[in-house]
TORPA-4810 file (N, C-alpha, C, O; in nm, 3 decimals):
<nodes>
NODE_1_0.097_-0.089_0.006_-0.007_-0.043_0.025_0.067_0.100_0.026_0.139_0.122_0.124_V
NODE_2_0.056_0.213_-0.086_0.136_0.349_-0.125_0.077_0.440_0.000_-0.045_0.452_-0.002_Y
NODE_3_0.147_0.504_0.108_0.114_0.624_0.178_0.107_0.767_0.114_0.207_0.835_0.133_F
NODE_4_0.053_0.797_0.075_0.028_0.997_0.073_-0.002_1.116_0.132_-0.068_1.160_0.226_M
NODE_5_0.012_1.123_0.115_-0.021_1.308_0.150_-0.189_1.281_0.216_-0.253_1.178_0.197_R
NODE_6_-0.245_1.422_0.308_-0.434_1.420_0.265_-0.466_1.512_0.175_-0.579_1.546_0.141_T
NODE_7_-0.312_1.572_0.119_-0.310_1.657_0.023_-0.282_1.577_-0.131_-0.178_1.618_-0.181_T
NODE_8_-0.319_1.523_-0.174_-0.215_1.421_-0.239_-0.140_1.535_-0.317_-0.214_1.630_-0.343_P
NODE_9_-0.007_1.547_-0.360_0.075_1.571_-0.403_0.163_1.556_-0.544_0.273_1.547_-0.489_K
NODE_10_0.187_1.549_-0.653_0.177_1.571_-0.807_0.301_1.729_-0.792_0.299_1.835_-0.730_I
NODE_11_0.418_1.645_-0.908_0.522_1.712_-1.018_0.459_1.688_-1.156_0.407_1.583_-1.194_L
NODE_12_0.472_1.795_-1.221_0.482_1.741_-1.339_0.576_1.779_-1.417_0.610_1.893_-1.387_F
NODE_13_0.642_1.732_-1.515_0.772_1.746_-1.609_0.768_1.809_-1.753_0.813_1.744_-1.847_I
NODE_14_0.731_1.899_-1.766_0.631_1.932_-1.891_0.717_2.029_-1.944_0.824_2.054_-1.888_D
NODE_15_0.685_2.082_-2.036_0.747_2.176_-2.062_0.590_2.259_-2.191_0.587_2.382_-2.194_D
NODE_16_0.579_2.251_-2.200_0.436_2.235_-2.246_0.350_2.304_-2.169_0.293_2.218_-2.102_D
NODE_17_0.270_2.503_-2.114_0.218_2.569_-2.018_0.130_2.546_-2.085_0.033_2.574_-2.014_R
NODE_18_0.088_2.507_-2.193_-0.083_2.504_-2.260_-0.139_2.395_-2.147_-0.225_2.419_-2.062_F
NODE_19_-0.082_2.293_-2.164_-0.083_2.146_-2.091_-0.116_2.176_-1.980_-0.235_2.188_-1.950_F
NODE_20_0.011_2.202_-1.868_-0.002_2.249_-1.797_-0.081_2.247_-1.690_-0.108_2.174_-1.594_L
NODE_21_-0.109_2.348_-1.736_-0.268_2.490_-1.733_-0.440_2.429_-1.745_-0.546_2.482_-1.711_E
NODE_22_-0.410_2.295_-1.807_-0.503_2.188_-1.805_-0.476_2.116_-1.718_-0.541_2.116_-1.613_F
NODE_23_-0.400_2.056_-1.733_-0.376_1.913_-1.654_-0.425_2.012_-1.488_-0.541_2.020_-1.449_Y
NODE_24_-0.327_2.064_-1.428_-0.419_2.164_-1.320_-0.529_2.216_-1.276_-0.578_2.230_-1.163_R
NODE_25_-0.560_2.240_-1.377_-0.740_2.290_-1.337_-0.806_2.168_-1.331_-0.903_2.185_-1.257_A
NODE_26_-0.800_1.994_-1.393_-0.810_1.914_-1.406_-0.789_1.817_-1.284_-0.859_1.718_-1.266_E
NODE_27_-0.707_1.847_-1.220_-0.633_1.778_-1.048_-0.694_1.850_-0.997_-0.729_1.797_-0.891_L
NODE_28_-0.732_1.945_-1.004_-0.765_2.076_-0.863_-0.845_1.985_-0.838_-0.836_1.921_-0.734_S
NODE_29_-0.950_1.959_-0.939_-1.080_1.902_-0.926_-1.115_1.832_-0.834_-1.209_1.851_-0.758_Q
NODE_30_-1.018_1.722_-0.836_-1.006_1.583_-0.738_-0.920_1.651_-0.624_-0.845_1.573_-0.566_F
NODE_31_-0.917_1.818_-0.570_-0.836_1.898_-0.466_-0.698_1.806_-0.462_-0.648_1.749_-0.366_N
NODE_32_-0.653_1.814_-0.611_-0.444_1.773_-0.611_-0.371_1.845_-0.629_-0.378_1.887_-0.744_I
NODE_33_-0.255_1.913_-0.540_-0.196_1.999_-0.546_-0.065_1.960_-0.673_0.007_1.860_-0.668_S
NODE_34_-0.059_2.079_-0.792_0.003_2.048_-0.877_0.158_2.151_-0.883_0.116_2.267_-0.879_T
NODE_35_0.285_2.155_-0.889_0.385_2.167_-0.934_0.414_2.177_-1.016_0.310_2.186_-1.080_E
NODE_36_0.507_2.186_-1.095_0.608_2.230_-1.233_0.734_2.265_-1.249_0.817_2.349_-1.216_F
NODE_37_0.714_2.154_-1.323_0.899_2.156_-1.355_0.898_2.176_-1.455_0.807_2.102_-1.493_A
NODE_38_0.960_2.264_-1.599_0.962_2.262_-1.713_1.162_2.141_-1.822_1.213_2.138_-1.934_M
NODE_39_1.177_2.102_-1.737_1.246_2.060_-1.853_1.301_1.967_-1.716_1.294_1.957_-1.594_D
NODE_40_1.354_1.912_-1.828_1.425_1.713_-1.755_1.452_1.752_-1.644_1.368_1.765_-1.556_G
NODE_41_1.624_1.787_-1.627_1.736_1.815_-1.479_1.665_1.896_-1.385_1.688_1.879_-1.265_E
NODE_42_1.517_2.049_-1.454_1.449_2.110_-1.353_1.408_1.968_-1.207_1.433_1.965_-1.087_E
NODE_43_1.316_1.843_-1.331_1.248_1.786_-1.259_1.302_1.710_-1.211_1.234_1.633_-1.143_G
NODE_44_1.431_1.690_-1.215_1.465_1.571_-1.153_1.457_1.643_-0.982_1.404_1.616_-0.874_V
NODE_45_1.594_1.804_-1.069_1.565_1.840_-0.903_1.510_1.852_-0.783_1.575_1.825_-0.682_K
NODE_46_1.386_1.893_-0.777_1.225_1.937_-0.795_1.153_1.816_-0.761_1.045_1.843_-0.711_K
NODE_47_1.184_1.641_-0.775_1.157_1.534_-0.734_1.229_1.498_-0.593_1.177_1.485_-0.482_V
NODE_48_1.382_1.484_-0.638_1.455_1.534_-0.482_1.408_1.598_-0.358_1.408_1.586_-0.236_T
NODE_49_1.364_1.682_-0.468_1.289_1.813_-0.301_1.196_1.804_-0.263_1.173_1.791_-0.142_E
NODE_50_1.106_1.807_-0.357_0.958_1.787_-0.299_0.908_1.675_-0.241_0.850_1.685_-0.133_L
NODE_51_0.927_1.521_-0.321_0.919_1.371_-0.327_0.807_1.358_-0.280_0.757_1.315_-0.176_K
NODE_52_0.752_1.436_-0.445_0.604_1.476_-0.434_0.545_1.285_-0.457_0.591_1.171_-0.471_P
NODE_53_0.473_1.326_-0.451_0.348_1.184_-0.425_0.311_1.072_-0.571_0.270_0.956_-0.562_D
NODE_54_0.339_1.145_-0.693_0.374_1.137_-0.781_0.370_1.185_-0.890_0.269_1.252_-0.914_V
NODE_55_0.514_1.168_-1.038_0.521_1.257_-1.108_0.457_1.172_-1.254_0.452_1.055_-1.293_V
NODE_56_0.413_1.309_-1.305_0.369_1.283_-1.473_0.532_1.365_-1.548_0.584_1.473_-1.523_L
NODE_57_0.568_1.265_-1.636_0.660_1.275_-1.753_0.662_1.301_-1.836_0.641_1.199_-1.902_L
NODE_58_0.682_1.425_-1.933_0.663_1.416_-2.048_0.782_1.324_-2.109_0.824_1.267_-2.008_D
NODE_59_0.876_1.268_-2.243_0.935_1.230_-2.234_1.044_1.312_-2.369_1.165_1.294_-2.386_V
NODE_60_0.950_1.401_-2.446_1.077_1.522_-2.528_1.030_1.663_-2.439_0.949_1.755_-2.450_V
NODE_61_1.120_1.623_-2.359_1.147_1.748_-2.287_1.338_1.780_-2.283_1.430_1.697_-2.285_L
NODE_62_1.345_1.966_-2.276_1.494_2.038_-2.292_1.570_1.990_-2.148_1.518_1.999_-2.037_P
NODE_63_1.683_1.945_-2.173_1.827_1.967_-2.087_1.812_1.776_-2.080_1.902_1.714_-2.136_K
NODE_64_1.724_1.713_-2.026_1.694_1.564_-2.020_1.576_1.531_-2.022_1.475_1.555_-1.955_K
NODE_65_1.623_1.433_-2.167_1.444_1.404_-2.179_1.407_1.299_-2.116_1.480_1.214_-2.064_D
NODE_66_1.237_1.305_-2.122_1.231_1.175_-1.963_1.230_1.109_-2.002_1.117_1.069_-1.973_G
NODE_67_1.316_0.961_-2.130_1.382_0.868_-2.042_1.532_0.807_-1.938_1.561_0.703_-1.878_F
NODE_68_1.612_0.977_-1.969_1.725_0.992_-1.882_1.646_1.002_-1.745_1.655_0.903_-1.672_Q
NODE_69_1.554_1.129_-1.695_1.474_1.142_-1.562_1.449_1.032_-1.528_1.502_1.006_-1.419_V
NODE_70_1.375_0.929_-1.583_1.298_0.827_-1.510_1.400_0.729_-1.505_1.381_0.632_-1.431_L
NODE_71_1.485_0.734_-1.558_1.669_0.624_-1.475_1.683_0.727_-1.368_1.658_0.700_-1.251_K
NODE_72_1.724_0.844_-1.407_1.763_0.907_-1.320_1.702_0.801_-1.142_1.760_0.714_-1.078_E
NODE_73_1.559_0.872_-1.121_1.493_0.907_-1.079_1.466_0.733_-1.006_1.460_0.707_-0.886_L
NODE_74_1.455_0.638_-1.115_1.482_0.531_-1.020_1.577_0.454_-0.987_1.570_0.356_-0.913_K
NODE_75_1.719_0.518_-1.073_1.827_0.465_-1.025_1.833_0.526_-0.803_1.885_0.457_-0.715_A
NODE_76_1.768_0.653_-0.785_1.726_0.715_-0.633_1.692_0.665_-0.523_1.579_0.694_-0.483_D
NODE_77_1.777_0.574_-0.438_1.737_0.543_-0.361_1.580_0.636_-0.272_1.465_0.596_-0.252_P
NODE_78_1.652_0.778_-0.235_1.525_0.839_-0.234_1.381_0.837_-0.307_1.270_0.833_-0.253_N
NODE_79_1.403_0.840_-0.397_1.304_0.878_-0.523_1.230_0.690_-0.600_1.117_0.647_-0.624_T
NODE_80_1.347_0.643_-0.611_1.312_0.544_-0.663_1.111_0.496_-0.637_1.035_0.484_-0.732_K
NODE_81_1.074_0.479_-0.505_0.928_0.443_-0.509_0.846_0.540_-0.538_0.730_0.525_-0.500_D
NODE_82_0.873_0.642_-0.598_0.800_0.736_-0.637_0.732_0.679_-0.728_0.800_0.587_-0.774_I
NODE_83_0.579_0.690_-0.806_0.495_0.618_-0.883_0.543_0.713_-0.998_0.531_0.833_-0.973_P
NODE_84_0.620_0.664_-1.172_0.627_0.743_-1.275_0.548_0.707_-1.376_0.573_0.603_-1.436_V
NODE_85_0.409_0.810_-1.423_0.325_0.818_-1.556_0.361_0.897_-1.635_0.365_1.015_-1.599_I
NODE_86_0.390_0.870_-1.741_0.416_0.903_-1.879_0.268_0.937_-1.882_0.169_0.891_-1.826_I
NODE_87_0.301_1.077_-2.008_0.226_1.201_-1.988_0.242_1.238_-2.111_0.220_1.359_-2.109_V
NODE_88_0.281_1.188_-2.276_0.360_1.254_-2.342_0.285_1.203_-2.535_0.208_1.114_-2.570_S
NODE_89_0.350_1.296_-2.601_0.270_1.275_-2.736_0.359_1.151_-2.788_0.326_1.076_-2.879_T
NODE_90_0.431_1.147_-2.742_0.537_1.015_-2.790_0.474_0.871_-2.769_0.445_0.812_-2.665_L
NODE_91_0.461_0.834_-2.911_0.334_0.715_-2.920_0.408_0.551_-2.886_0.386_0.452_-2.816_G
NODE_92_0.488_0.592_-2.967_0.582_0.424_-3.041_0.574_0.300_-2.905_0.607_0.296_-2.787_S
NODE_93_0.520_0.224_-2.987_0.494_0.089_-2.863_0.587_0.066_-2.802_0.576_0.006_-2.695_E
NODE_94_0.735_0.116_-2.861_0.848_0.033_-2.856_0.938_0.125_-2.707_1.027_0.092_-2.629_C
NODE_95_0.865_0.236_-2.726_0.889_0.333_-2.717_0.839_0.294_-2.471_0.901_0.259_-2.370_D
NODE_96_0.712_0.331_-2.506_0.630_0.286_-2.426_0.681_0.183_-2.370_0.693_0.183_-2.247_I
NODE_97_0.722_0.074_-2.447_0.788_-0.048_-2.365_0.876_0.020_-2.272_0.881_0.012_-2.149_A
NODE_98_0.958_0.099_-2.369_1.135_0.104_-2.273_1.025_0.166_-2.151_1.007_0.087_-2.058_E
NODE_99_0.977_0.252_-2.146_0.983_0.377_-2.051_0.899_0.282_-1.929_0.931_0.310_-1.813_L
NODE_100_0.807_0.188_-1.945_0.753_0.047_-1.861_0.882_-0.035_-1.794_0.912_-0.031_-1.675_I
NODE_101_0.923_-0.079_-1.857_1.076_-0.125_-1.826_1.129_-0.045_-1.740_1.124_-0.077_-1.621_K
NODE_102_1.173_0.038_-1.767_1.247_0.132_-1.689_1.223_0.139_-1.564_1.311_0.143_-1.477_L
NODE_103_1.064_0.143_-1.538_1.010_0.160_-1.423_0.874_0.287_-1.379_0.852_0.328_-1.265_G
NODE_104_0.791_0.333_-1.517_0.707_0.388_-1.523_0.597_0.246_-1.502_0.606_0.125_-1.518_A
NODE_105_0.464_0.369_-1.443_0.382_0.267_-1.407_0.240_0.249_-1.547_0.152_0.172_-1.585_V
NODE_106_0.294_0.367_-1.574_0.109_0.323_-1.662_0.234_0.485_-1.788_0.324_0.568_-1.775_R
NODE_107_0.114_0.412_-1.916_0.143_0.589_-2.024_0.046_0.665_-2.025_-0.058_0.608_-1.992_A
NODE_108_0.038_0.754_-2.046_-0.128_0.840_-2.115_-0.041_0.929_-2.273_0.043_1.017_-2.292_F
NODE_109_-0.121_0.847_-2.349_-0.089_0.947_-2.472_-0.128_1.134_-2.528_-0.200_1.182_-2.615_N
NODE_110_-0.064_1.174_-2.456_-0.176_1.343_-2.431_-0.252_1.374_-2.550_-0.352_1.444_-2.530_K
NODE_111_-0.228_1.337_-2.675_-0.316_1.366_-2.837_-0.463_1.216_-2.827_-0.543_1.205_-2.920_M
NODE_112_-0.467_1.149_-2.738_-0.574_1.091_-2.720_-0.569_1.024_-2.567_-0.622_0.917_-2.538_S
NODE_113_-0.525_1.073_-2.512_-0.603_1.100_-2.353_-0.653_1.225_-2.316_-0.560_1.296_-2.278_A
NODE_114_-0.765_1.285_-2.310_-0.839_1.375_-2.235_-0.758_1.406_-2.110_-0.677_1.317_-2.084_L
NODE_115_-0.759_1.542_-2.001_-0.566_1.546_-1.896_-0.747_1.450_-1.792_-0.690_1.351_-1.746_P
NODE_116_-0.842_1.442_-1.763_-0.942_1.443_-1.759_-0.984_1.230_-1.779_-1.070_1.145_-1.753_K
NODE_117_-0.892_1.242_-1.820_-0.849_1.042_-1.802_-0.751_1.071_-1.741_-0.801_1.075_-1.629_D
NODE_118_-0.588_1.109_-1.717_-0.568_1.091_-1.647_-0.538_1.104_-1.501_-0.465_1.048_-1.418_V
NODE_119_-0.661_1.244_-1.506_-0.636_1.316_-1.306_-0.714_1.177_-1.275_-0.671_1.123_-1.174_A
NODE_120_-0.845_1.091_-1.356_-0.915_0.961_-1.272_-0.855_0.927_-1.223_-0.850_0.937_-1.100_E
NODE_121_-0.739_0.839_-1.332_-0.632_0.705_-1.330_-0.567_0.788_-1.164_-0.526_0.733_-1.062_Y
NODE_122_-0.579_0.916_-1.193_-0.437_0.949_-1.069_-0.541_0.894_-0.906_-0.533_0.800_-0.827_V
NODE_123_-0.607_0.982_-0.918_-0.767_0.984_-0.807_-0.778_0.847_-0.780_-0.764_0.800_-0.667_Q
NODE_124_-0.804_0.778_-0.887_-0.872_0.572_-0.809_-0.695_0.544_-0.788_-0.671_0.445_-0.720_S
NODE_125_-0.632_0.584_-0.815_-0.480_0.516_-0.832_-0.492_0.637_-0.623_-0.449_0.569_-0.530_S
NODE_126_-0.513_0.701_-0.604_-0.522_0.780_-0.473_-0.581_0.691_-0.387_-0.530_0.625_-0.295_F
NODE_127_-0.696_0.697_-0.428_-0.774_0.626_-0.335_-0.729_0.468_-0.331_-0.655_0.436_-0.239_A
NODE_128_-0.754_0.406_-0.389_-0.713_0.282_-0.360_-0.597_0.216_-0.306_-0.567_0.097_-0.314_S
NODE_129_-0.509_0.356_-0.225_-0.350_0.363_-0.255_-0.274_0.332_-0.278_-0.178_0.339_-0.202_G
NODE_130_-0.266_0.266_-0.417_-0.134_0.180_-0.542_-0.181_0.159_-0.677_-0.276_0.104_-0.733_K
NODE_131_-0.040_0.248_-0.717_-0.084_0.290_-0.863_-0.006_0.146_-0.923_0.110_0.107_-0.912_F
NODE_132_-0.186_0.059_-1.026_-0.120_-0.029_-1.083_-0.051_-0.025_-1.255_-0.098_0.015_-1.362_E
NODE_133_0.120_-0.105_-1.205_0.156_-0.068_-1.339_0.052_-0.225_-1.498_-0.010_-0.322_-1.539_S
NODE_134_0.130_-0.100_-1.499_0.025_-0.153_-1.709_0.180_-0.252_-1.787_0.299_-0.230_-1.765_K
NODE_135_0.139_-0.324_-1.846_0.260_-0.412_-1.933_0.328_-0.332_-2.055_0.445_-0.331_-2.093_E
NODE_136_0.217_-0.269_-2.101_0.246_-0.256_-2.260_0.066_-0.166_-2.280_-0.042_-0.220_-2.303_L
NODE_137_0.099_-0.020_-2.259_-0.079_0.042_-2.287_-0.019_0.062_-2.462_0.080_0.110_-2.518_P
NODE_138_-0.143_-0.005_-2.499_-0.139_0.040_-2.641_-0.226_0.253_-2.693_-0.318_0.327_-2.659_T
NODE_139_-0.155_0.250_-2.750_-0.224_0.421_-2.840_-0.339_0.356_-2.799_-0.359_0.333_-2.679_S
NODE_140_-0.430_0.319_-2.903_-0.614_0.348_-2.908_-0.615_0.236_-2.731_-0.532_0.145_-2.728_S
NODE_141_-0.655_0.244_-2.676_-0.677_0.149_-2.543_-0.645_0.249_-2.443_-0.660_0.226_-2.323_A
NODE_142_-0.581_0.412_-2.509_-0.543_0.491_-2.362_-0.653_0.571_-2.332_-0.670_0.655_-2.420_Q
NODE_143_-0.772_0.580_-2.199_-0.799_0.648_-2.250_-0.975_0.714_-2.293_-1.067_0.636_-2.318_G
NODE_144_-0.993_0.879_-2.292_-1.090_0.897_-2.439_-0.996_0.921_-2.581_-0.913_0.994_-2.634_T
NODE_145_-1.064_0.821_-2.595_-1.010_0.842_-2.812_-1.078_0.943_-2.867_-1.187_0.898_-2.903_V
NODE_146_-1.067_1.081_-2.896_-1.091_1.180_-2.934_-1.052_1.217_-3.114_-0.940_1.262_-3.136_L
NODE_147_-1.131_1.200_-3.212_-1.166_1.200_-3.391_-1.099_1.302_-3.339_-1.145_1.371_-3.248_P
NODE_148_-0.917_1.331_-3.422_-0.843_1.474_-3.420_-1.010_1.613_-3.457_-1.053_1.693_-3.373_K
NODE_149_-1.063_1.596_-3.602_-1.180_1.660_-3.564_-1.204_1.745_-3.492_-1.209_1.859_-3.537_E
NODE_150_-1.234_1.716_-3.311_-1.279_1.718_-3.215_-1.159_1.792_-3.116_-1.166_1.883_-3.032_Q
NODE_151_-1.077_1.730_-3.154_-0.927_1.820_-3.014_-0.920_1.910_-3.094_-0.927_2.012_-3.025_I
NODE_152_-0.906_1.949_-3.239_-0.867_2.038_-3.246_-1.016_2.170_-3.233_-1.019_2.293_-3.237_D
NODE_153_-1.078_2.108_-3.224_-1.245_2.200_-3.253_-1.201_2.290_-3.062_-1.185_2.406_-3.024_A
NODE_154_-1.199_2.144_-2.993_-1.179_2.229_-2.871_-1.020_2.294_-2.813_-1.001_2.342_-2.701_V
NODE_155_-0.932_2.282_-2.905_-0.806_2.360_-2.864_-0.861_2.471_-2.955_-0.850_2.578_-2.894_F
NODE_156_-0.906_2.486_-3.053_-0.973_2.615_-3.057_-1.066_2.707_-3.071_-1.077_2.813_-3.132_K
NODE_157_-1.159_2.614_-2.968_-1.243_2.741_-2.904_-1.200_2.778_-2.773_-1.180_2.890_-2.725_D
NODE_158_-1.194_2.694_-2.737_-0.979_2.778_-2.595_-0.927_2.856_-2.605_-0.940_2.947_-2.523_S
NODE_159_-0.843_2.866_-2.705_-0.811_2.955_-2.767_-0.840_3.070_-2.784_-0.782_3.175_-2.755_L
NODE_160_-0.975_3.037_-2.857_-1.008_3.185_-2.861_-1.108_3.241_-2.765_-1.165_3.345_-2.798_A
NODE_161_-1.140_3.178_-2.635_-1.171_3.231_-2.521_-1.048_3.279_-2.409_-1.039_3.359_-2.315_E
NODE_162_-0.983_3.205_-2.459_-0.804_3.295_-2.377_-0.778_3.452_-2.460_-0.759_3.566_-2.418_I
NODE_163_-0.789_3.393_-2.599_-0.812_3.561_-2.681_-0.879_3.638_-2.608_-0.845_3.701_-2.509_E
NODE_164_-0.935_3.633_-2.640_-1.099_3.730_-2.600_-1.063_3.812_-2.402_-1.028_3.928_-2.379_R
NODE_165_-1.081_3.734_-2.330_-0.940_3.760_-2.277_-0.856_3.847_-2.265_-0.863_3.939_-2.184_S
NODE_166_-0.772_3.830_-2.341_-0.633_3.919_-2.320_-0.678_4.017_-2.379_-0.658_4.118_-2.312_F
NODE_167_-0.752_4.044_-2.512_-0.844_4.137_-2.581_-0.867_4.264_-2.444_-0.832_4.382_-2.452_V
NODE_168_-0.936_4.198_-2.325_-1.010_4.264_-2.295_-0.922_4.289_-2.143_-0.992_4.312_-2.044_K
NODE_169_-0.810_4.287_-2.129_-0.718_4.248_-1.998_-0.634_4.379_-2.129_-0.562_4.465_-2.078_M
NODE_170_-0.645_4.380_-2.218_-0.544_4.490_-2.299_-0.643_4.620_-2.331_-0.586_4.728_-2.340_F
NODE_171_-0.767_4.618_-2.346_-0.853_4.717_-2.375_-0.870_4.800_-2.313_-0.949_4.893_-2.330_D
NODE_172_-0.746_4.769_-2.172_-0.868_4.836_-2.012_-0.987_4.791_-1.972_-1.047_4.850_-1.882_K
NODE_173_-1.018_4.728_-2.008_-1.239_4.730_-2.038_-1.270_4.569_-1.885_-1.365_4.491_-1.872_K
NODE_174_-1.130_4.586_-1.798_-1.113_4.418_-1.731_-1.198_4.467_-1.631_-1.211_4.579_-1.583_T
NODE_175_-1.260_4.343_-1.605_-1.348_4.318_-1.425_-1.290_4.273_-1.378_-1.188_4.245_-1.442_E
NODE_176_-1.291_4.236_-1.260_-1.239_4.107_-1.163_-1.272_3.986_-1.246_-1.190_3.897_-1.268_L
NODE_177_-1.418_3.987_-1.299_-1.458_3.835_-1.348_-1.393_3.794_-1.497_-1.366_3.684_-1.545_D
NODE_178_-1.380_3.925_-1.550_-1.284_3.885_-1.683_-1.118_3.807_-1.632_-1.076_3.739_-1.725_D
NODE_179_-1.055_3.806_-1.551_-0.922_3.740_-1.472_-0.919_3.623_-1.479_-0.831_3.553_-1.529_L
NODE_180_-1.066_3.576_-1.407_-1.117_3.410_-1.375_-1.144_3.384_-1.522_-1.244_3.433_-1.574_N
NODE_181_-1.044_3.297_-1.603_-1.017_3.276_-1.751_-0.966_3.097_-1.726_-0.853_3.048_-1.725_V
NODE_182_-1.124_3.024_-1.706_-1.042_2.876_-1.760_-1.064_2.760_-1.871_-1.132_2.735_-1.970_A
NODE_183_-0.960_2.703_-1.787_-0.969_2.603_-1.922_-1.023_2.532_-1.944_-1.009_2.475_-2.052_L
</nodes>
């Protein structure tokens, strides 16, 4: 059984701020605290300092890629038991198999799994007290699979809403409620 804090803490290592904000919003729905690192080097340092309950790890990162980060975390006695979940656009079966072999407990493809899918998996894992390992998750079996057109529409609508909010801010017609932009 895996021990966790009253308010679980996640460290998300990813260099894409857009995705990070989507995940922060979704994870906050489950009362999960989220910290970020924007590159692999910073990620390893923050895992060592913060000792999060779980790490969400992108693979394509500046300074150190996800493979290197995962190897370092699993080699360190102080961080080897922290569950690592891959959340990346990298989705080839051989790369995923290698990441699972290196110690990742699960892999989600950013383009086919919604932040809600990842948040629900994390929440259910916290609730059960354990993170189930998956031998070889395939991209077609991960989370909610949306057609590319639907994914494009969601991002287009979100970007349009963000753009409208920025226009209001820079036109100085902003009210406090206008600053509460929800992704």
